[in-house]
C-alpha positions in Angstrom: -14.2 20.4 -13.2 -10.6 20.0 -14.4 -8.3 21.8 -11.9 -4.7 20.8 -11.0 -5.1 22.0 -7.4 -6.9 19.2 -5.5 -8.3 21.7 -3.0 -10.1 23.5 -5.8 -11.1 20.3 -7.7 -14.6 18.8 -7.3 -14.8 15.3 -5.8 -15.1 12.2 -7.9 -18.7 11.7 -6.7 -19.6 15.3 -7.8 -17.8 14.7 -11.1 -19.9 11.6 -11.8 -23.1 13.6 -11.1 -22.0 16.4 -13.4 -24.1 17.1 -16.4 -21.1 16.4 -18.7 -21.3 12.7 -17.6 -25.1 12.5 -17.5 -25.3 10.0 -20.4 -22.5 7.8 -18.9 -23.5 7.9 -15.2 -25.2 4.8 -13.9 -24.9 4.6 -10.2 -25.9 0.9 -10.0 -23.1 -0.1 -12.4 -20.3 2.0 -11.0 -17.6 0.2 -9.0 -17.0 1.1 -5.4 -14.0 0.3 -3.3 -12.8 0.2 0.3 -10.0 2.1 1.9 -6.5 0.8 1.2 -4.4 0.9 4.3 -1.1 2.7 4.5 0.5 -0.6 5.3 0.2 -1.7 1.7 1.9 1.4 0.4 4.7 1.6 3.0 7.3 0.9 0.3 6.6 4.4 -1.3 8.3 6.0 1.7 11.7 4.6 0.8 14.1 4.8 -2.1 14.9 1.2 -2.4 17.8 -0.3 -4.3 17.2 -2.8 -7.1 18.0 -5.7 -4.8 15.7 -4.3 -2.1 12.9 -3.8 -4.6 13.4 -7.3 -5.8 13.1 -8.6 -2.3 9.9 -6.7 -1.7 8.4 -8.1 -5.0 9.4 -11.6 -3.9 7.7 -11.1 -0.5 4.6 -9.9 -2.4 4.6 -12.9 -4.7 4.9 -15.2 -1.7 1.5 -13.9 -0.4 -0.1 -15.7 -3.3 1.8 -19.0 -2.7 2.3 -19.4 1.0 -0.2 -19.7 3.8 2.6 -18.9 6.2 3.4 -15.7 4.4 -0.3 -14.7 4.3 -0.7 -15.3 8.1 2.5 -13.3 8.8 1.2 -10.5 6.5 -2.2 -10.3 8.4 -0.5 -10.4 11.8 2.0 -7.6 10.8 -0.7 -5.5 9.1 -2.7 -5.5 12.4 0.4 -4.8 14.5 1.9 -2.1 12.3 -1.1 -0.4 10.5 1.1 2.4 9.1 3.7 0.0 7.7 6.7 -1.9 9.0 9.5 -1.4 6.5 11.2 1.0 8.9 12.2 -2.2 10.7 14.2 -3.2 7.6 15.2 0.1 6.0 14.6 2.7 8.7 16.7 3.9 11.6 17.4 0.4 13.0 20.3 -0.4 15.3 21.9 -2.7 12.8 22.9 -1.9 9.2 23.1 -5.6 8.4 20.1 -6.5 6.3 20.1 -10.1 7.8 19.7 -8.7 11.3 16.8 -6.5 10.1 15.1 -9.5 8.5 15.6 -11.6 11.6 14.0 -8.9 13.8 11.1 -8.5 11.4 10.2 -12.2 11.4 11.0 -12.9 15.0 7.5 -12.0 16.1 
């Protein structure tokens, strides 16, 4: 059951059904989840500076306090399902962060 190589490891569903967990397994009481899109983990593709990380955290916080930020997030998530940080940190035409931010929020 415990194997470092994920290709040789049993799935989580098989692990829960394993006899080792027989006394703990209760299918009706086990949480399930839905797929988390790549959009929400786009930041992991970049090595951000402290100020860039701070900016990303601020934008995340704004999702809980601004309807406008929530609407923009939903629109961008639909338009860029694999993430959109390349517009800010990727191979953009401008190296000026203000230009990148303007382009990102123009739409």
